C-alpha positions as CSV (number, residue, x, y, z in Angstrom):
1,X,-70.2,90.7,-73.2
2,X,-69.8,87.6,-75.5
3,X,-73.3,88.5,-76.9
4,X,-72.2,91.7,-78.3
5,X,-70.5,91.1,-81.8
6,X,-67.9,93.1,-83.6
7,X,-68.3,92.8,-87.4
8,X,-64.8,91.5,-88.1
9,X,-62.6,88.6,-86.8
10,X,-61.6,90.3,-83.6
11,X,-65.0,89.7,-82.0
12,X,-63.8,86.7,-80.0
13,X,-60.7,88.3,-78.4
14,X,-62.5,91.6,-77.9
15,X,-65.5,89.9,-76.2
16,X,-63.1,87.7,-74.1
17,X,-61.2,91.0,-73.0
18,X,-64.5,92.7,-72.2
19,X,-65.4,89.8,-70.0
20,X,-62.3,89.9,-68.1
21,X,-62.7,93.6,-67.5
22,X,-66.3,93.1,-66.2
23,X,-65.2,90.2,-64.0
24,X,-62.2,92.4,-62.6
25,X,-64.5,95.4,-62.0
26,X,-67.0,93.3,-60.0
27,X,-64.2,91.7,-58.0
28,X,-62.9,95.3,-57.3
29,X,-66.2,96.6,-56.2
30,X,-66.8,93.5,-54.0
31,X,-63.4,94.0,-52.3
32,X,-64.0,97.8,-51.9
33,X,-67.1,97.1,-49.9
34,X,-65.3,94.8,-47.6
35,X,-66.7,91.5,-48.9
36,X,-64.2,88.7,-48.6
37,X,-64.3,86.2,-50.1
38,X,-66.0,87.1,-53.5
39,X,-69.6,86.1,-53.0
40,X,-71.6,83.5,-54.8
41,X,-72.9,84.3,-58.4
42,X,-76.4,83.4,-59.2
43,X,-77.2,83.5,-63.0
44,X,-80.6,83.2,-64.8
45,X,-82.4,84.0,-68.1
46,X,-84.4,87.1,-68.0
47,X,-87.3,88.1,-70.1
48,X,-86.9,88.8,-73.8
49,X,-86.5,92.4,-74.8
50,X,-87.7,94.4,-77.7
51,X,-85.3,97.2,-77.9
52,X,-85.3,98.9,-81.4
53,X,-83.7,102.0,-80.1
54,X,-80.7,100.1,-78.7
55,X,-80.5,97.9,-81.9
56,X,-80.3,101.1,-84.0
57,X,-77.6,102.7,-81.9
58,X,-75.5,99.5,-81.9
59,X,-76.0,99.0,-85.6
60,X,-74.7,102.5,-86.3
61,X,-71.5,101.6,-84.5
62,X,-71.2,98.4,-86.4
63,X,-72.5,96.3,-83.5
64,X,-75.2,93.7,-83.4
65,X,-76.9,93.6,-80.0
66,X,-77.9,90.3,-79.1
67,X,-78.6,90.3,-75.2
68,X,-78.4,92.7,-72.3
69,X,-76.6,91.6,-69.1
70,X,-77.4,93.0,-65.7
71,X,-75.4,92.4,-62.7
72,X,-76.3,93.4,-59.0
73,X,-75.8,92.5,-55.4
74,X,-78.8,90.4,-54.1
75,X,-80.2,91.0,-50.6
76,X,-78.9,87.5,-49.7
77,X,-75.3,88.7,-50.1
78,X,-74.9,86.9,-53.5
79,X,-74.5,88.6,-57.0
80,X,-77.5,88.2,-59.3
81,X,-76.7,88.0,-63.0
82,X,-79.6,88.2,-65.5
83,X,-79.2,87.7,-69.4
84,X,-81.9,89.0,-71.5
85,X,-82.0,88.3,-75.1
86,X,-83.0,91.0,-77.5
87,X,-85.3,90.4,-80.4
88,X,-83.9,90.8,-83.7
89,X,-85.3,92.8,-86.5
90,X,-88.8,94.3,-87.1
91,X,-90.2,91.0,-88.1
92,X,-89.5,89.3,-84.9
93,X,-90.9,92.0,-82.5
94,X,-94.4,93.2,-82.1
95,X,-95.6,96.0,-84.4
96,X,-95.9,98.5,-81.5
97,X,-92.2,97.9,-80.3
98,X,-93.4,96.0,-77.1
99,X,-92.0,92.9,-75.8
100,X,-92.8,89.4,-77.3
101,X,-94.7,87.1,-75.0
102,X,-92.9,84.1,-76.5
103,X,-90.2,83.8,-79.3
104,X,-90.0,80.0,-79.2
105,X,-86.8,79.7,-76.9
106,X,-87.6,79.2,-73.1
107,X,-90.2,77.1,-71.4
108,X,-90.8,79.7,-68.9
109,X,-92.0,82.2,-71.4
110,X,-94.1,79.6,-73.0
111,X,-95.9,78.9,-69.8
112,X,-96.2,82.9,-69.3
113,X,-98.0,83.0,-72.6
114,X,-100.3,80.1,-71.6
115,X,-101.0,82.0,-68.3
116,X,-101.9,85.2,-70.2
117,X,-104.2,83.2,-72.6
118,X,-105.9,82.0,-69.4
119,X,-106.4,85.4,-68.1
120,X,-108.0,86.7,-71.4
121,X,-110.1,83.6,-71.8
122,X,-112.5,85.2,-69.2
123,X,-113.5,87.5,-71.9
124,X,-114.2,90.6,-69.9
125,X,-112.7,92.2,-66.8
126,X,-114.7,91.4,-63.8
127,X,-113.3,93.3,-60.8
128,X,-114.2,92.8,-57.2
129,X,-117.3,94.6,-55.8
130,X,-116.7,98.1,-54.3
131,X,-117.4,97.1,-50.8
132,X,-114.6,94.5,-51.0
133,X,-112.0,96.4,-53.0
134,X,-112.5,100.0,-51.8
135,X,-111.0,99.5,-48.2
136,X,-108.0,97.8,-49.7
137,X,-107.3,100.7,-52.2
138,X,-107.9,103.3,-49.7
139,X,-105.4,101.6,-47.4
140,X,-102.7,102.1,-50.1
141,X,-102.6,98.5,-51.1
142,X,-103.8,98.6,-54.6
143,X,-102.1,96.1,-56.9
144,X,-100.9,99.0,-59.1
145,X,-99.3,100.7,-56.1
146,X,-100.4,103.5,-53.7
147,X,-100.7,106.2,-56.3
148,X,-104.0,104.4,-57.0
149,X,-106.4,105.9,-54.3
150,X,-110.0,105.3,-55.3
151,X,-112.1,102.3,-56.4
152,X,-112.9,104.0,-59.7
153,X,-109.1,104.4,-60.5
154,X,-108.6,100.8,-59.6
155,X,-111.3,99.4,-61.9
156,X,-110.1,101.8,-64.7
157,X,-106.5,100.4,-64.1
158,X,-107.7,96.7,-64.3
159,X,-109.8,97.4,-67.5
160,X,-106.8,99.1,-69.3
161,X,-104.5,96.2,-68.1
162,X,-106.9,93.6,-69.4
163,X,-107.1,95.4,-72.7
164,X,-103.4,95.6,-73.0
165,X,-103.1,91.8,-72.3
166,X,-105.6,91.1,-75.1
167,X,-103.6,93.4,-77.4
168,X,-100.4,91.4,-76.6
169,X,-102.0,88.1,-77.3
170,X,-103.5,89.1,-80.6
171,X,-100.1,90.3,-81.5
172,X,-98.5,87.0,-80.8
173,X,-100.6,85.0,-83.0
174,X,-104.2,84.2,-84.2
175,X,-106.7,83.8,-81.5
176,X,-110.5,82.8,-82.0
177,X,-113.1,81.0,-79.8
178,X,-112.9,77.3,-80.0
179,X,-116.6,76.3,-80.1
180,X,-116.1,72.9,-81.8
181,X,-118.5,73.5,-84.7
182,X,-121.4,73.6,-82.1
183,X,-122.3,77.2,-82.8
184,X,-122.4,78.0,-79.0
185,X,-121.7,81.5,-77.4
186,X,-120.6,80.7,-73.9
187,X,-118.7,84.1,-73.4
188,X,-121.3,86.0,-71.4
189,X,-121.9,85.9,-67.6
190,X,-125.5,84.5,-68.2
191,X,-124.5,81.9,-70.9
192,X,-124.5,78.1,-70.7
193,X,-121.9,76.0,-72.3
194,X,-118.1,75.3,-72.6
195,X,-116.0,78.4,-73.4
196,X,-112.5,78.1,-74.7
197,X,-109.9,80.0,-76.9
198,X,-107.8,78.4,-79.8
199,X,-104.6,80.1,-80.4
200,X,-102.0,79.5,-83.0
201,X,-98.5,80.8,-83.8
202,X,-95.6,79.4,-85.8
203,X,-93.5,79.0,-82.5
204,X,-96.0,77.3,-80.5
205,X,-98.4,75.4,-83.0
206,X,-101.9,75.2,-81.5
207,X,-103.0,76.0,-78.0
208,X,-106.3,75.1,-76.6
209,X,-107.3,77.0,-73.4
210,X,-110.5,76.2,-71.4
211,X,-112.1,79.1,-69.3
212,X,-112.7,78.3,-65.6
213,X,-115.7,79.1,-63.7
214,X,-117.3,82.5,-64.8
215,X,-120.8,82.2,-66.2
216,X,-123.9,81.0,-64.3
217,X,-123.8,77.8,-66.4
218,X,-120.3,77.1,-65.3
219,X,-121.4,77.2,-61.7
220,X,-124.4,75.1,-62.3
221,X,-122.1,72.5,-63.9
222,X,-120.0,72.4,-60.7
223,X,-123.0,71.5,-58.9
224,X,-123.6,68.5,-61.2
225,X,-120.0,67.4,-61.0
226,X,-119.9,67.5,-57.1
227,X,-123.1,65.6,-56.9
228,X,-122.2,62.8,-59.1
229,X,-118.7,62.5,-57.8
230,X,-119.7,62.4,-54.2
231,X,-122.9,60.2,-54.6
232,X,-121.3,57.6,-56.9
233,X,-117.5,57.8,-56.7
234,X,-116.0,59.6,-53.8
235,X,-116.1,57.2,-51.0
236,X,-115.5,54.1,-53.2
237,X,-112.5,55.9,-54.8
238,X,-111.0,56.8,-51.3
239,X,-111.4,53.2,-50.2
240,X,-109.5,51.8,-53.2
241,X,-106.8,54.3,-52.8
242,X,-106.4,53.3,-49.2
243,X,-106.5,49.6,-49.8
244,X,-105.2,49.0,-53.3
245,X,-102.7,52.0,-53.9
246,X,-101.7,52.4,-50.4
247,X,-101.6,48.8,-49.3
248,X,-103.3,49.7,-45.9
249,X,-105.7,47.6,-44.0
250,X,-109.3,48.5,-44.0
251,X,-110.3,48.3,-40.3
252,X,-113.6,48.1,-38.6
253,X,-113.0,51.7,-37.3
254,X,-112.7,52.9,-41.1
255,X,-115.8,50.8,-42.0
256,X,-117.7,52.6,-39.1
257,X,-116.8,56.0,-40.6
258,X,-118.1,54.8,-43.9
259,X,-121.3,54.0,-42.3
260,X,-121.5,57.1,-40.2
261,X,-124.6,59.2,-39.8
262,X,-122.6,62.1,-40.9
263,X,-121.6,60.7,-44.3
264,X,-125.3,59.4,-44.8
265,X,-126.5,63.0,-44.1
266,X,-124.1,64.4,-46.5
267,X,-125.0,62.1,-49.2
268,X,-128.7,63.0,-48.6
269,X,-127.9,66.6,-49.0
270,X,-126.0,66.0,-52.3
271,X,-128.7,63.8,-53.3
272,X,-131.2,66.7,-53.0
273,X,-128.8,69.0,-54.9
274,X,-128.6,66.4,-57.6
275,X,-132.3,66.3,-57.9
276,X,-132.4,70.0,-58.1
277,X,-130.0,70.0,-60.8
278,X,-131.8,67.5,-62.8
279,X,-135.0,69.7,-62.6
280,X,-133.3,73.1,-63.1
281,X,-133.3,75.4,-66.1
282,X,-129.7,74.6,-66.6
283,X,-130.5,70.9,-67.1
284,X,-133.2,72.0,-69.6
285,X,-130.8,74.3,-71.5
286,X,-128.0,71.8,-72.0
287,X,-130.3,69.2,-73.1
288,X,-131.6,71.6,-75.7
289,X,-128.0,72.5,-76.7
290,X,-127.3,68.8,-77.0
291,X,-130.2,68.3,-79.3
292,X,-129.3,71.3,-81.6
293,X,-125.6,70.0,-81.7
294,X,-126.3,66.4,-82.6
295,X,-125.3,65.0,-79.2
296,X,-126.8,62.2,-77.3
297,X,-129.1,63.9,-74.5
298,X,-128.7,60.9,-72.3
299,X,-124.9,61.2,-72.1
300,X,-125.3,65.1,-71.5
301,X,-127.7,64.3,-68.8
302,X,-125.2,62.2,-67.2
303,X,-122.0,64.1,-67.5
304,X,-123.0,67.8,-68.0
305,X,-120.2,69.7,-70.0
306,X,-118.1,66.6,-70.8
307,X,-119.7,66.0,-74.1
308,X,-119.2,69.6,-75.1
309,X,-115.5,69.5,-74.0
310,X,-115.0,66.4,-76.0
311,X,-116.5,68.0,-79.2
312,X,-114.4,71.1,-79.0
313,X,-111.2,69.0,-78.4
314,X,-111.9,66.7,-81.4
315,X,-112.8,69.8,-83.5
316,X,-109.2,71.2,-82.8
317,X,-107.4,68.1,-83.2
318,X,-108.9,67.3,-86.4
319,X,-108.0,70.8,-87.7
320,X,-104.2,70.5,-86.9
321,X,-101.9,70.5,-89.9
322,X,-99.4,67.6,-90.3
323,X,-96.9,67.7,-87.5
324,X,-98.5,70.8,-85.7
325,X,-98.1,70.5,-82.0
326,X,-101.2,70.8,-79.8
327,X,-101.0,72.1,-76.2
328,X,-103.9,72.2,-73.8
329,X,-104.6,74.5,-70.8
330,X,-107.0,75.9,-68.4
331,X,-107.6,77.6,-65.1
332,X,-109.7,76.2,-62.3
333,X,-112.7,74.4,-63.7
334,X,-111.1,75.0,-67.1
335,X,-107.9,73.3,-65.8
336,X,-109.7,70.1,-65.0
337,X,-111.4,70.2,-68.3
338,X,-108.0,70.5,-70.0
339,X,-106.6,67.5,-67.9
340,X,-109.7,65.3,-69.0
341,X,-109.4,66.3,-72.5
342,X,-105.7,65.3,-72.5
343,X,-106.4,62.0,-70.9
344,X,-109.2,61.4,-73.4
345,X,-107.0,62.0,-76.4
346,X,-104.5,59.6,-74.9
347,X,-106.8,56.9,-74.2
348,X,-108.7,57.2,-77.6
349,X,-105.8,57.8,-79.9
350,X,-102.8,57.1,-78.0
351,X,-101.6,60.5,-78.2
352,X,-99.8,62.6,-75.6
353,X,-100.2,66.2,-75.7
354,X,-98.5,68.7,-73.6
355,X,-101.0,70.0,-71.0
356,X,-100.3,73.0,-68.5
357,X,-102.9,73.9,-65.9
358,X,-103.3,76.6,-63.4
359,X,-105.0,76.1,-60.0
360,X,-107.0,73.2,-61.8
361,X,-109.9,71.4,-60.2
362,X,-108.8,67.9,-59.3
363,X,-110.6,64.7,-59.2
364,X,-113.3,65.8,-61.7
């Protein structure tokens, strides 16, 4: 109640009285239901609301509506209180009257904005195949509820949901493809190259979001990562962590495992995979992209997408206005890319940038 203001100096006593009445009412309800003593109260910030109709109604009565409070009995037996701030004025809310993703207040809403950007970074809605999803939907387990009964309905719902999320993102700020002045189009399923989105808005600064594994080139890049990591670094890194970081003894038994036939066979398999990658069309394509973009082909041959990732990151960094904040994010392979880009900027420029990843690939 203290977030509903009267237009005069009586606001504080009236708000205090309203708060007292609300508390007395909840106690009475609890006692009437036979609950003694009064159960615990959980309070939390809810999502922001864009409620122009409520604002208009409150304004006509001389009120300014700042928040909506809900109070209910949780299944655990405690009272659950939620406070939801209401966006003020037409300028602070979306043009269509929908909710804002982020208004510059809570970290939770900021992370939700990043999550939604990671969703739309996949460019198109790519549903599961019918043989996988059809039995799920027909069993009444659609993610949109039991009213969706066919695979076609599920696909249509997903497409509409994806389009709505794109509309919300565009309504929040400016969103473009971050291609690092390389002239690459890596959005399609059959493309090669790093795909990322660049988002900007006054409340958040600049957001750089790397897409996860989606295109054929993305999955070929994973093979290169795995081959190089296991062949050159994996075993040595585990031994270093065991001995140096963990302070544990390196025994003859562990050395025997290191020299085992299984590990040698595994390395042989990955070595074959590495040879295939170096002679695949993917390898030829990224070398050609490197030459067109003025990159060192030898470095691209060694690290795959890493040189492209650095170019995109550097391009976004140099375009920042004075004092503008940069945040990096990504999902899956894109999350690993965002983490590496963040460490790269810290090592090269001694800059620490906020980085939030979702199900990121580790150790890559």
